C-alpha positions as CSV (number, residue, x, y, z in Angstrom):
1,G,19.3,17.5,0.0
2,P,17.3,16.6,-3.1
3,Q,15.3,13.9,-1.2
4,A,14.0,16.5,1.3
5,A,13.0,18.8,-1.5
6,I,11.2,16.1,-3.4
7,A,9.4,15.0,-0.2
8,N,8.3,18.5,0.6
9,Q,6.9,18.9,-2.9
10,A,5.2,15.4,-2.8
11,R,3.5,15.6,0.6
12,P,0.7,18.1,-0.4
13,E,0.3,16.2,-3.7
14,I,-0.2,12.9,-1.8
15,A,-2.6,14.5,0.6
16,E,-4.7,15.9,-2.3
17,A,-4.6,12.5,-4.0
18,L,-5.7,10.7,-0.8
19,A,-8.6,13.2,-0.5
20,R,-9.7,12.5,-4.1
21,G,-9.3,8.8,-4.5
22,R,-8.7,5.5,-2.8
23,L,-5.6,4.5,-4.6
24,V,-2.4,6.6,-4.6
25,T,0.9,5.4,-6.1
26,V,4.2,6.9,-5.1
27,A,6.7,6.0,-7.8
28,G,10.4,6.8,-8.4
29,P,13.8,5.3,-8.6
30,P,15.3,3.4,-5.7
31,G,16.8,5.5,-2.9
32,M,14.6,8.5,-3.5
33,G,12.8,8.2,-0.1
34,K,9.5,6.8,-1.2
35,T,9.2,4.5,1.8
36,R,10.2,7.3,4.2
37,L,7.6,9.6,2.6
38,A,4.9,7.0,2.8
39,L,5.7,6.4,6.5
40,E,5.5,10.1,7.2
41,V,2.1,10.3,5.5
42,L,1.0,7.1,7.3
43,G,2.0,8.8,10.6
44,A,-0.7,11.4,10.0
45,H,-3.4,8.9,9.4
46,D,-4.9,5.8,11.0
47,G,-3.3,3.1,9.0
48,S,-1.0,0.1,8.4
49,F,2.3,-0.5,6.7
50,C,2.9,-3.6,4.7
51,D,6.3,-4.5,3.5
52,L,6.1,-6.5,0.3
53,S,9.8,-6.7,-0.4
54,A,9.8,-10.5,0.2
55,A,6.6,-11.1,-1.8
56,G,7.4,-13.0,-5.0
57,D,3.9,-13.7,-6.1
58,L,0.3,-12.7,-5.5
59,P,-0.4,-15.3,-2.8
60,S,2.7,-14.3,-0.8
61,A,1.7,-10.6,-1.2
62,C,-1.8,-11.4,0.1
63,E,-0.3,-13.3,3.1
64,A,1.8,-10.2,3.9
65,I,-1.1,-7.8,3.6
66,A,-3.4,-9.9,5.7
67,R,-0.7,-10.3,8.4
68,A,0.0,-6.5,8.4
69,L,-3.7,-5.9,8.9
70,G,-4.1,-8.5,11.6
71,G,-6.1,-10.8,9.4
72,R,-5.8,-14.4,8.2
73,L,-6.0,-15.9,4.7
74,G,-8.6,-18.5,3.7
75,L,-8.6,-20.7,0.7
76,D,-8.9,-17.7,-1.7
77,P,-6.1,-15.3,-0.8
78,V,-7.5,-12.4,-2.9
79,A,-11.0,-12.7,-1.4
80,S,-9.5,-13.1,2.1
81,V,-7.6,-9.8,1.8
82,G,-10.8,-8.2,0.5
83,R,-12.6,-9.3,3.6
84,V,-9.7,-8.1,5.8
85,L,-9.7,-4.7,4.1
86,E,-13.4,-4.4,4.6
87,S,-13.1,-5.2,8.3
88,V,-10.5,-2.5,8.9
89,G,-12.7,0.1,7.2
90,A,-11.5,3.4,5.8
91,R,-7.9,3.5,6.8
92,L,-4.7,4.1,5.0
93,V,-2.8,0.9,3.9
94,V,0.7,1.4,2.6
95,L,1.9,-1.4,0.3
96,D,5.6,-0.9,0.2
97,D,7.5,-2.5,-2.8
98,F,4.2,-3.3,-4.5
99,E,5.9,-3.1,-7.8
100,R,7.3,-6.6,-7.2
101,V,3.8,-8.0,-7.7
102,A,2.0,-5.3,-9.6
103,A,2.1,-7.2,-12.9
104,V,0.0,-10.0,-11.4
105,A,-2.1,-8.0,-8.9
106,G,-4.1,-5.7,-11.1
107,D,-7.3,-7.7,-10.9
108,A,-6.8,-8.1,-7.1
109,I,-6.5,-4.4,-6.6
110,R,-9.6,-3.8,-8.7
111,D,-11.5,-6.4,-6.5
112,W,-10.3,-4.8,-3.3
113,L,-11.3,-1.3,-4.4
114,A,-14.7,-2.3,-5.7
């Protein structure tokens, strides 16, 4: 169906994007198979999946990310996730449903990628 065709087209584009940069966004309408595609890509890499569908704000997103990576939060959730990301090294981290917190997480993402 159309989802398979889109996934087949997107896979090499995602691989190229991962080779070029540290942040890759897979966007599209609900039900298009973004999560399934991200899980397929993750299966080919050493990485972690983090479901942010229950995150309503940046602190709850940080909690979910730290938990998915086997870390813990300190007093500063953003800095804590930064330390956890540093400790896991160069691995793929899929943040599913990140759009729920994207509006308030821009600065955090910049810190984590720095």
